[in-house]
Steps between C-alpha positions, in 0.01 A plus 500: 500500500739481798448126553604420145796735511662333800467157347330304775411134448172413333351324803587783731378757247157335509496549877624857477238597248244451776682767697483873448794575728808321359649816352787477751638176357852567365760284327808724528739584781505855640822704511525880516124524445527313170357160410801305379605156378806308612814601313514144369130518404452173693164437666348245736138397558286596797266211580157479657555246782145369470571333165855601400371697202719789383364840597766692311877520452720757675866598454757252627758752613858422597779654708566778246135607509512506879815713499337747263192531723720556806691773319172671414391482864837634618488796261142578604587487870719809458188712448227291669674519838452878495127488425318624808328262737176682426527432126591135555197471725271644233632263232455195723146607582418532129640150443278370779193667346567346159551153648167525680329619182648205306445237767300265276758498224786442741306221669434323169868506411595369846251216468612414147868456587488394868181294501349653812123564503383838372363596841840438657675682217275802554580481870871499418459815291326675790771381739783588264359842421479577872881508511507774236253701704693439821842583360363811331442620855829363636697695238443818699589346836850365445627742756847551641605591853662786683692354793600702809869568463759433773680817383360850547613624158397200287180346368443133407263437207392165356330490158367212288622476145392253226730204435496516119414222256306207650472158336155350553449125456141390558315166525201362311255448786411870548629652174338841555527557874864395525588769247297784648619419853862539392482763228263726693746502791814565297334773295385671818861498614626646169655187344471354150470133413527208261237228547544138401156341543458125521518325165160350581324835549666789313178633345370642828822692551479645151137603553590667829781707350285612210272657759806647674600667173149641460518629858801712407789295635801655320700314238744252646368492857338158450639244254388140441727226364327174404686174455451124495630252757796437272616862519390566859834409666702731274251786530476450877878511529511837324220636716695403811856584398488805270678792666209737437266283711490604865230265633344167409139444601387141457193299594520126443648179628770483766718296265504771233522773765826354629647502149404865447632590845840351410507692173403826672776448756763545229409869487387536864158595367188557707253212486131472579410131499152359563555126484320176571287421802369198686217657698348329805126532565435445870158448661456491879191378692376852578484595131181564307524184289258619235709813447821296506375275221377793291837670537677172425330496161653840424842424647532168316304508174536858379657474152466122541765500771758681286589775747813557704292572811274200437442276802685170462494328839179498704554441872162435662456443873373152587188644669374649171686281249206286382263796482748705297566222248128429452422867434809544284401208278150641465628845402750357251235280338271799449749781452788358295368479144765409244484636148619759250533839659265671257211263576225607735502342844861382486704574813817299430685508169787287368851491640722735303711252303603136467797542730280631778244225444774239525634652820163511680397149401848371579494635855158344563594163348822489702315574824237233433771242427659584835178459697296818460125452453290671232173627647395651168651598166857406425464464123446690177159555346604378155159579354599866518864476394846404621549770764172501693594354839217424740489672839667260739512421872774278643531369856762286675776711349830494689786753510718250317290524183603741223159666500549618859823680410429636154275780384216320321366785286186304422155409640626256764431533874685271741331479841667414830344436841663699783466499879668817625649841422850373562456215253359715222761774537775241458333342196403829336851644534662182369553640152756714318220730385364783708252702296143475635314319778132479593367453854138454610418558865275715717756496784664844486806393696543200273475721193783723624712203605466338160580824318821529703611136483425419137807556282322667211507853363119527498242349733124524441274442799154367408539593133607321182599807297765734637649696210407864449681800357516668840684214675865391478506175302800268529663207672794387709742207481508369141177679408672820412660834573324835517137606500244597236192713550470760778733799516783250558442369148595835347788551742655176370592693184677787675839565653539713811743785448654668803588869453690683771448878499791652688646841590149636554641756742746646252 
């Protein structure tokens, strides 16, 4: 029986035996289409954040394992780059089909290792799979240009060529979608890759690449290196500095992004960095307040606030401030149900690990000590476990408090009363981050003004969810470099080659 073969813990095996779909659970890394152990045979445990039980152990790979995987990807690139765009498109579409067919199994693995509710996990699979579908179409539209020549006997041609080996480093909050969004794009462009998933959520990555193998992705195109926090710095250094690597694609914190950026600079490598955010959520008097509150629930509490585009700072106009808070409290009380992700009716799972739990509670406690007021929440539900933080509203927060400046990455909404456009633009832009912003207004001119003045890479008007495969996802300032999704997402993994055709009259 597969469950016994992979050696999962007894408690988790009891849970899995209620499932008919856990056949995708793997406990090996994936290199050159083979399931492999670390050269040292070292392993580390993957924990269920709901109770810290061990799901299974996976290889704890080191720098030598990473170098080997990169070499495999580099050797494969020599042939993969010549595979036609049509064939790459077909393979990506087959991968999409298999992910959709195995949605339940993928969702159960996501829930087990990330803690998010099954309904959200299933939604992530649908969202993540959409990138494979989208980039299967983009593969055939990475067109070049023929530019009118200034010379009568010459022709200027621009073509797009794949970069080569791409290092992919992904976070734990969307362990499936962050892989498909990157790998779908680079495969469409003709690149190969080595993936280092988060040490908290490697099982989703391994399940995804098993389906990629079944879809016909050739040997060596996709490789997965798993490692613990202890080995992550050494593995990350190899992924950034190895001469075969031509691009580093990373989603995660700004702090880590800066480190990887410095390492990539040693080889003048291309980077695609989607880093932290500190999103403002702005509500003006003309807004539909009911809709604003409903969208606030999505923007703030999706994945229990653990999202880079999650709304952190709520700027509510004084004319609708009291009404918004009253409705928001009501929706949170009814809609934010803490519990294990596999339990019916749960909408908010645990925070991912003890470090994250400490960070969220620390930011709230610091703000309260400095004068912020808790309207609701602000503590753990210890009856459930040590990482179940209650949905929280804070008021009387000031820009001098740490919570105003830092990305919370938890279920905490800080609400400010504003009086004017000018005031809110200044407050909203007063951050090093510049990923996403949310604006609620029925004033068309105001909507355009806010879109132009807000220093963020993405602005949603009257909506709390803005990411889709068709749109260019990314930030400005310290929130990143480059774009994911859209045709631009595939173009990130190409170089433009200029060819001059001369002596055409000879």
